[in-house]
C-alpha positions, 0 to 999 in steps of 0.5 A: 553687642553693637559696641563690641563689634565697633570695638573690634573693628577699631582695634583692627584699624589701630593694629594696622596704623601701629606698624607704619615704618616711621618711628615718629609715626609709631610713637604717635600711634602708640599714644593714640592706641593708649588713649583710644584703648582706655576710651574703648574700655570705658565704653565696654564697662559702661553699657548700663550708664550709656543706655538710653533709658527713658524716664517717667511711665513705662509699659511692657511691649510683650508678655513675660511668658506665653500666656496660653501655657499658663494656668494663672498669675498668683499675686505677690503677698503670699505670707513667708512670714511677711508678704512676698514681694513677687508673684508668679505664673503657674504652668499648665504642663510643668515637669517637662524636659527640656524646658519649652515654654518661652520667656520674653523680654517685656521691653528693651533694656539691659540685663544687669543681674544673672544668677544660676542654680540647680533644682531637682524634680520632685513632688507628687505630680512628677513622672516617676522616671523624672523623679530627682532629675536635676535641672538649671534654675536661673534668675534675671533682672532686666532694667527697662527704664531709669526707675523700673526693673523686672525680675524673672525667677526659675527660668529653666534654660537660657537662650544662649543665642540672645545671652551668650555671656551666660553660657559659662555662668557658674551654678553657685546660687548667687546673683552676678552683675552683668551688662547685656543689651536685649530687645523687646520680645527677645526670647531670654529662655524657657521654663518647664521643669519648674512648676512656676516662673516668678515675675515681679517689678521693682519700681524706684519711683514708688513710695510704699507704706513700709514703716521700717525700710532699713531692714528690707531688701530693695526689691521689697520696699519698691515692689510694684503691682505688675498689672500697672505696666500692661496696656490693652490688649495684654492687660485684659489677657492678664486679668483673665488669668489673675488668681486673685479675687479682686484688685489690685490684681498683682497683689500687695506687700505693704500694709503698714499703717502707723499706730495700727496693728495691720502690717509687718512687725519685727521682734525687738532686737531684729537686725536682719531680714533673714531672721524669720523667727523674729517676724510677724504679720497681720495682713490680707491674703494674697488671693482672697483679697478680703481675708485677714491673715495672721502669719507667725514666724516664731517656729522658723529657723534664722538661716540666711541664704538659700537653706530652708528655714522652715515655714511660718504658722499661717491662719485665717481669722474666724468671722474675718473680724475685727479689721486690723486697720481699725485697731490702734492704741487704746483699744486694749487686748483684742482676741482673734480666733484662728482657723486654717485657710482654704475653700472649706466652709468656715463653719466646718473648720475647727478652731486652731487657737486664739491670738491676743494682740494689743497696740502698746504705742504707735510703734510697738505691739504685744502678741501671744498665740495660744494654740489649741485654745478657744478663748483667752483674755490675758497675756502670759510671760510668753508674750512677745513684743514687736516693733517697726 
């Protein structure tokens, strides 16, 4: 904002100089105006490039939201089909209009992307008089260092005193490139109608274990544990509301191990990340950190963008064994017995089917799900081959 004020003052001075009576002076001033105008326009377009971002480690100076209004932080890694690259804060008292829980800039930096969409209040907890009510839905990306960006999702209202440039942002469900300087602790907006606010960190200095990085969005392959960016006393406050059962409190999205069945898999021929039906994952639960998760996207539709592609089949493993990070080439066909997740004791959960899996070589895995079965020992022609 300071740059804009300086620019306006300089242009006012230029205008006064330009109307000197001398023709020669006017010509000289015209040249001066042209040079300075180009210079100022360059400054206006390069706020991001000229901002004094730091290098190396960076820590949050403020919490992303008012933690007293939050029930918990749910870690990244929820299967959809592959582990999600973001987590989120669940709100104690959601479905409130107007939105009244503040969202803060965790550090000083530059808002580089802003998106605006529309959501509708629905679900069994929504007051009947508000059912179907539309509300705004914003997402923001804030760059806070040369390598670290933080991502806010489902912000229900924007603070236009801090972000006036977004007042006329079209509700087209798309992200738009912007350059808006904010200070640590600025209230960026509020949440309330939406039951949770997404929050994640993208850290380009990380080297995660994804084995096929070409198919993922950037936010996925550099997804970080947000807890690594908090210092005391905020760190303890965040641990106190962690929904995950064990560290890393912020969760994990990268489980790939070369030559082992654990991790993310893509049906041979997959070309795009939005091809949900061609994805498969054998990982660990985002909340019950030691629980093996099987996630199969084959029931889903390959619909890009914001349309609903359906949901994957997600199971826990009865007995929680064998550990997928131990299964590799030469182990033969492995059977997993599938049950639903949740708090009910395992002995009371009926078997949903079995999974056969075999590591064929270091980069290829054969899989077949037999729903309703309790035991299988051989693949059929319906088996699918995945790679990464």
